[in-house]
Backbone as ProteinMPNN parsed JSONL, in Angstrom:
{"seq_chain_A": "MELSKIQKEVHEWVSQYGGYWPPLSMFARLVEETGELGRELNHVYGMKKRKEEEKIKEIGDEIGDVLLTIIMISDSLEIDLENVFDKTMQKINSRDKDRTKKDN", "coords_chain_A": {"N_chain_A": [[-13.214, -53.207, 6.568], [-12.678, -56.531, 6.002], [-9.531, -58.154, 7.007], [-8.775, -60.375, 5.284], [-9.944, -59.566, 2.998], [-8.731, -57.077, 2.381], [-5.864, -58.306, 1.837], [-6.392, -59.699, -0.226], [-7.07, -57.748, -2.223], [-4.513, -56.137, -2.068], [-2.902, -58.268, -3.194], [-3.92, -58.603, -5.761], [-3.507, -56.167, -6.81], [-0.624, -56.249, -6.497], [0.023, -58.369, -8.307], [-0.405, -57.067, -10.865], [1.817, -55.835, -11.107], [4.22, -57.209, -11.797], [4.497, -58.686, -9.632], [5.578, -59.812, -6.41], [8.334, -58.614, -4.56], [11.56, -59.768, -3.336], [11.543, -61.261, -0.132], [13.544, -60.187, 1.646], [13.925, -57.689, 0.532], [11.375, -56.408, 0.726], [11.695, -56.178, 3.374], [13.478, -54.405, 3.893], [12.145, -52.186, 2.719], [10.116, -51.848, 4.493], [11.441, -51.122, 6.715], [12.475, -48.645, 5.693], [10.003, -47.369, 5.351], [9.017, -47.271, 7.987], [11.049, -45.776, 9.174], [10.321, -43.145, 8.063], [7.854, -42.877, 9.132], [8.532, -42.573, 11.79], [10.129, -40.226, 11.783], [8.165, -38.388, 11.149], [6.53, -38.765, 13.515], [8.164, -37.765, 15.352], [8.536, -35.124, 14.282], [6.115, -33.947, 15.075], [5.524, -34.648, 17.754], [7.907, -34.884, 19.006], [11.33, -33.808, 19.836], [12.727, -32.88, 17.716], [12.147, -30.809, 15.535], [10.445, -30.087, 12.39], [12.372, -29.281, 9.455], [12.28, -26.156, 7.507], [12.232, -26.466, 5.039], [11.328, -29.023, 4.561], [8.861, -31.355, 3.513], [5.452, -31.244, 4.745], [4.181, -34.482, 5.936], [1.318, -36.646, 6.514], [0.581, -38.453, 9.39], [-0.924, -40.716, 9.468], [-0.871, -41.238, 6.785], [1.447, -42.025, 6.587], [1.494, -44.596, 8.382], [-0.29, -46.037, 6.72], [1.75, -46.523, 4.751], [3.424, -48.307, 5.994], [1.627, -50.229, 7.009], [0.651, -51.023, 4.379], [3.299, -52.377, 3.271], [3.546, -54.284, 5.232], [1.618, -55.997, 4.804], [1.933, -56.949, 2.157], [4.559, -58.049, 2.404], [3.287, -60.34, 4.16], [1.585, -61.408, 2.386], [3.157, -62.213, 0.408], [4.399, -64.349, 1.679], [2.486, -66.185, 2.161], [0.863, -65.891, 4.324], [-1.621, -65.875, 6.624], [-3.21, -62.954, 7.756], [-5.458, -62.588, 9.424], [-5.776, -64.811, 10.898], [-2.847, -65.123, 12.274], [-3.394, -62.275, 13.724], [-5.637, -63.005, 15.104], [-4.256, -65.189, 16.756], [-2.163, -63.677, 18.061], [-3.663, -61.668, 19.512], [-5.061, -63.57, 21.345], [-2.611, -64.608, 22.594], [-1.724, -62.421, 23.935], [-3.787, -61.666, 25.439], [-3.884, -63.611, 27.234], [-1.288, -63.978, 28.218], [-0.761, -61.32, 29.392], [-2.665, -60.86, 30.937], [-2.753, -60.221, 33.755], [-0.761, -58.466, 33.999], [-1.327, -55.807, 33.881], [-3.577, -53.128, 35.163], [-7.095, -52.946, 34.239], [-8.91, -50.831, 32.614], [-12.075, -49.514, 33.83]], "CA_chain_A": [[-13.038, -54.056, 5.819], [-11.682, -57.732, 6.565], [-7.986, -58.34, 6.674], [-8.775, -61.18, 4.015], [-10.081, -58.878, 1.704], [-7.632, -56.147, 2.142], [-4.968, -59.054, 1.653], [-6.613, -60.016, -1.616], [-6.81, -56.555, -3.03], [-3.149, -55.679, -2.445], [-2.566, -59.369, -4.047], [-4.518, -58.26, -7.033], [-2.699, -54.88, -7.279], [0.846, -56.597, -6.831], [0.391, -59.162, -9.438], [-0.394, -56.492, -12.072], [3.193, -54.991, -11.548], [5.473, -57.968, -11.896], [4.648, -59.613, -8.292], [6.184, -59.381, -5.084], [9.95, -58.395, -4.276], [12.125, -60.938, -2.413], [11.098, -60.894, 1.187], [14.423, -59.109, 2.434], [13.96, -56.529, -0.005], [10.231, -55.826, 1.144], [11.68, -55.916, 4.603], [14.136, -53.076, 3.792], [11.25, -51.122, 2.418], [9.307, -51.801, 5.591], [12.368, -50.344, 7.491], [12.236, -47.262, 5.547], [8.555, -46.797, 5.862], [8.786, -47.287, 9.47], [11.843, -44.477, 9.643], [9.431, -42.011, 7.683], [6.71, -42.862, 10.201], [9.355, -42.225, 13.015], [10.441, -39.04, 11.44], [6.841, -37.515, 11.336], [6.185, -38.871, 14.969], [9.287, -36.867, 16.026], [8.439, -33.722, 13.879], [4.978, -33.604, 15.679], [5.514, -34.891, 19.458], [9.171, -35.097, 19.837], [12.179, -32.925, 20.188], [13.302, -32.527, 16.265], [10.877, -29.966, 14.608], [10.75, -30.177, 10.683], [13.035, -27.997, 8.794], [11.405, -24.997, 6.797], [12.079, -26.893, 3.287], [10.908, -30.41, 4.622], [7.494, -31.435, 3.231], [4.642, -32.067, 5.559], [3.368, -35.435, 5.676], [0.297, -37.048, 7.403], [1.104, -39.665, 10.317], [-1.828, -41.693, 8.836], [-0.45, -41.624, 5.511], [2.804, -43.012, 6.804], [1.294, -45.695, 8.921], [-0.676, -46.624, 5.756], [2.758, -47.066, 3.976], [3.919, -49.391, 6.781], [0.403, -51.406, 6.903], [0.555, -51.855, 3.053], [4.371, -52.995, 3.249], [3.373, -55.632, 6.036], [0.308, -56.671, 4.012], [2.795, -57.249, 0.962], [5.206, -59.517, 3.022], [2.718, -61.544, 4.538], [1.075, -62.177, 1.066], [4.304, -63.149, -0.264], [5.119, -65.5, 2.33], [1.183, -66.707, 2.329], [0.599, -65.795, 5.745], [-3.043, -65.357, 6.72], [-3.148, -61.957, 8.74], [-6.537, -62.597, 10.379], [-5.318, -65.955, 11.615], [-1.999, -64.284, 12.776], [-3.904, -61.452, 14.51], [-6.218, -63.643, 16.084], [-3.535, -65.887, 17.553], [-1.473, -62.63, 18.483], [-4.744, -61.296, 20.549], [-5.014, -64.571, 22.224], [-1.469, -64.712, 23.272], [-1.529, -61.186, 24.779], [-4.819, -61.57, 26.501], [-3.62, -64.78, 28.179], [0.083, -63.685, 28.968], [-0.776, -60.168, 30.137], [-4.07, -60.205, 31.702], [-2.355, -59.688, 35.196], [0.26, -57.632, 33.976], [-1.768, -54.083, 34.127], [-4.898, -53.009, 35.407], [-8.182, -52.956, 33.393], [-10.005, -49.673, 32.984], [-13.547, -49.932, 34.264]], "C_chain_A": [[-12.079, -55.368, 6.455], [-10.283, -57.829, 6.17], [-8.022, -59.388, 5.355], [-8.97, -60.578, 2.984], [-9.331, -57.884, 1.327], [-6.173, -57.151, 1.693], [-4.914, -59.402, 0.041], [-6.519, -58.89, -2.742], [-5.514, -56.232, -3.301], [-2.669, -57.022, -3.381], [-2.782, -58.921, -5.477], [-3.58, -57.14, -7.617], [-1.165, -55.364, -7.59], [0.923, -57.423, -8.183], [0.153, -58.364, -10.751], [1.129, -55.737, -12.334], [4.433, -55.91, -11.462], [5.674, -58.952, -10.544], [5.531, -58.953, -7.282], [7.989, -59.246, -5.261], [10.291, -59.547, -3.506], [11.86, -60.443, -1.04], [12.133, -59.84, 1.978], [14.259, -57.754, 1.959], [12.606, -55.696, 0.509], [10.686, -55.601, 2.597], [12.548, -54.619, 4.643], [13.333, -51.95, 3.551], [10.438, -50.924, 3.654], [10.195, -51.0, 6.844], [12.265, -48.865, 7.071], [11.225, -46.665, 5.643], [8.498, -46.294, 7.079], [9.783, -45.875, 9.882], [11.046, -43.151, 9.159], [8.365, -41.8, 8.514], [7.353, -42.138, 11.3], [9.597, -40.855, 13.116], [9.143, -38.093, 11.62], [6.39, -37.629, 12.769], [7.062, -37.493, 15.716], [8.931, -35.581, 15.678], [7.169, -33.244, 14.791], [5.006, -33.723, 17.365], [6.883, -35.004, 19.741], [9.972, -33.733, 19.481], [12.65, -32.316, 18.767], [12.317, -31.962, 15.575], [11.241, -30.13, 13.135], [11.508, -29.138, 10.403], [12.007, -27.372, 7.96], [11.232, -25.887, 5.589], [11.597, -28.267, 3.351], [9.486, -30.425, 4.304], [6.645, -32.001, 4.258], [4.059, -33.264, 5.205], [2.574, -35.941, 6.729], [0.781, -38.223, 8.291], [0.402, -40.597, 9.736], [-1.401, -42.156, 7.645], [0.858, -42.463, 5.827], [2.789, -44.343, 7.617], [0.444, -46.518, 7.876], [0.589, -47.339, 4.968], [3.426, -48.392, 4.666], [2.936, -50.534, 6.912], [0.671, -51.859, 5.461], [1.884, -52.698, 2.885], [4.163, -54.456, 4.285], [2.668, -56.842, 5.506], [1.135, -57.245, 3.14], [3.675, -58.41, 1.469], [4.608, -60.613, 3.409], [1.905, -62.273, 3.424], [1.987, -63.029, 0.508], [4.467, -64.473, 0.061], [3.555, -66.555, 2.865], [0.602, -66.772, 3.592], [-0.608, -65.168, 5.971], [-3.189, -64.349, 7.866], [-4.271, -61.999, 9.811], [-6.07, -63.676, 11.194], [-4.101, -65.391, 12.632], [-2.291, -63.288, 13.847], [-4.518, -62.118, 15.737], [-5.351, -64.469, 17.18], [-2.674, -64.823, 18.453], [-2.383, -62.062, 19.903], [-4.784, -62.351, 21.628], [-3.893, -64.743, 23.418], [-1.166, -63.513, 24.311], [-2.429, -61.113, 25.94], [-4.562, -62.71, 27.332], [-2.464, -64.196, 28.905], [0.034, -62.304, 29.722], [-1.878, -59.844, 30.894], [-3.733, -59.859, 33.198], [-1.329, -58.683, 35.253], [-0.241, -55.913, 34.072], [-3.315, -54.061, 34.452], [-5.637, -52.595, 34.401], [-8.432, -51.507, 33.725], [-11.238, -50.157, 33.129], [-14.309, -49.149, 33.174]], "O_chain_A": [[-11.078, -55.258, 7.162], [-9.936, -57.58, 5.015], [-7.252, -59.141, 4.427], [-8.326, -60.86, 1.974], [-9.152, -57.658, 0.13], [-5.33, -56.467, 1.113], [-3.944, -59.413, -0.717], [-6.035, -59.043, -3.864], [-5.157, -56.027, -4.461], [-2.004, -56.723, -4.372], [-1.85, -58.89, -6.28], [-3.009, -57.221, -8.704], [-0.55, -55.032, -8.603], [1.773, -57.175, -9.038], [0.494, -58.941, -11.784], [1.515, -55.225, -13.384], [5.528, -55.47, -11.111], [6.609, -59.731, -10.356], [6.059, -57.842, -7.334], [8.656, -59.84, -6.107], [9.415, -60.275, -3.039], [11.954, -59.237, -0.813], [11.761, -58.927, 2.714], [14.391, -56.775, 2.694], [12.688, -54.481, 0.694], [10.013, -54.74, 3.163], [12.252, -53.78, 5.493], [13.627, -50.848, 4.017], [10.057, -49.773, 3.867], [9.643, -50.381, 7.754], [12.019, -47.973, 7.884], [11.239, -45.482, 5.982], [8.068, -45.176, 7.36], [9.405, -45.05, 10.714], [11.138, -42.138, 9.852], [7.913, -40.665, 8.67], [6.798, -41.138, 11.756], [9.404, -40.226, 14.156], [9.25, -37.056, 12.274], [5.872, -36.632, 13.272], [6.634, -36.56, 16.396], [8.943, -34.754, 16.59], [7.244, -32.1, 15.24], [4.498, -32.864, 18.085], [7.1, -35.269, 20.923], [9.432, -32.758, 18.959], [12.962, -31.126, 18.799], [11.562, -32.714, 14.957], [12.418, -30.307, 12.82], [11.38, -28.088, 11.032], [10.957, -27.962, 7.709], [10.095, -26.042, 5.144], [11.409, -28.815, 2.265], [8.813, -29.519, 4.796], [6.927, -33.109, 4.715], [3.386, -33.254, 4.174], [2.986, -35.764, 7.876], [1.496, -39.023, 7.688], [1.101, -41.541, 9.367], [-1.495, -43.352, 7.37], [1.135, -43.507, 5.236], [3.754, -45.108, 7.625], [0.417, -47.73, 8.093], [0.514, -48.51, 4.596], [3.868, -49.338, 4.015], [3.343, -51.696, 6.926], [0.918, -53.053, 5.295], [1.7, -53.789, 2.346], [4.656, -55.54, 3.975], [2.877, -58.051, 5.61], [1.121, -58.456, 3.362], [3.555, -59.556, 1.036], [5.068, -61.733, 3.185], [1.598, -63.464, 3.481], [1.819, -64.203, 0.18], [4.619, -65.449, -0.674], [3.581, -67.429, 3.731], [-0.137, -67.707, 3.9], [-0.766, -64.007, 5.594], [-3.297, -64.844, 8.988], [-4.089, -61.528, 10.933], [-5.959, -63.374, 12.382], [-4.425, -65.22, 13.807], [-1.59, -63.318, 14.858], [-4.196, -61.978, 16.917], [-5.687, -64.437, 18.364], [-2.499, -65.158, 19.624], [-1.93, -62.03, 21.047], [-4.543, -62.01, 22.787], [-4.061, -64.928, 24.623], [-0.484, -63.653, 25.326], [-2.142, -60.697, 27.062], [-5.232, -62.677, 28.364], [-2.579, -63.92, 30.099], [0.801, -62.168, 30.676], [-2.059, -58.753, 31.433], [-4.554, -59.17, 33.805], [-1.01, -58.103, 36.29], [0.537, -54.992, 34.318], [-4.117, -54.893, 34.026], [-5.085, -51.885, 33.561], [-8.232, -51.016, 34.836], [-11.536, -51.217, 32.578], [-15.539, -49.189, 33.13]]}, "name": "protein", "num_of_chains": 1, "seq": "MELSKIQKEVHEWVSQYGGYWPPLSMFARLVEETGELGRELNHVYGMKKRKEEEKIKEIGDEIGDVLLTIIMISDSLEIDLENVFDKTMQKINSRDKDRTKKDN"}
């Protein structure tokens, strides 16, 4: 699915529930969701294993929560994610072209 279609779907969903939170509130939510992703990565790949009473969460689900929150922030600020992503890829392809060796 194209990013523009995803943004439209999220916007339509948010519009049903009173609209977007203020940007800083959504950023706080992003930090919370990113922390949950970090905790799951730590449980699976890190030194800190899950406590027996802790609920098992899927890493993909946590990434989805982070992605949704980023989309909400972008939508509320009228940022076109496809355009931003294209510009970012151009930037890193130009900036980093000689920094690392490409796989053949």
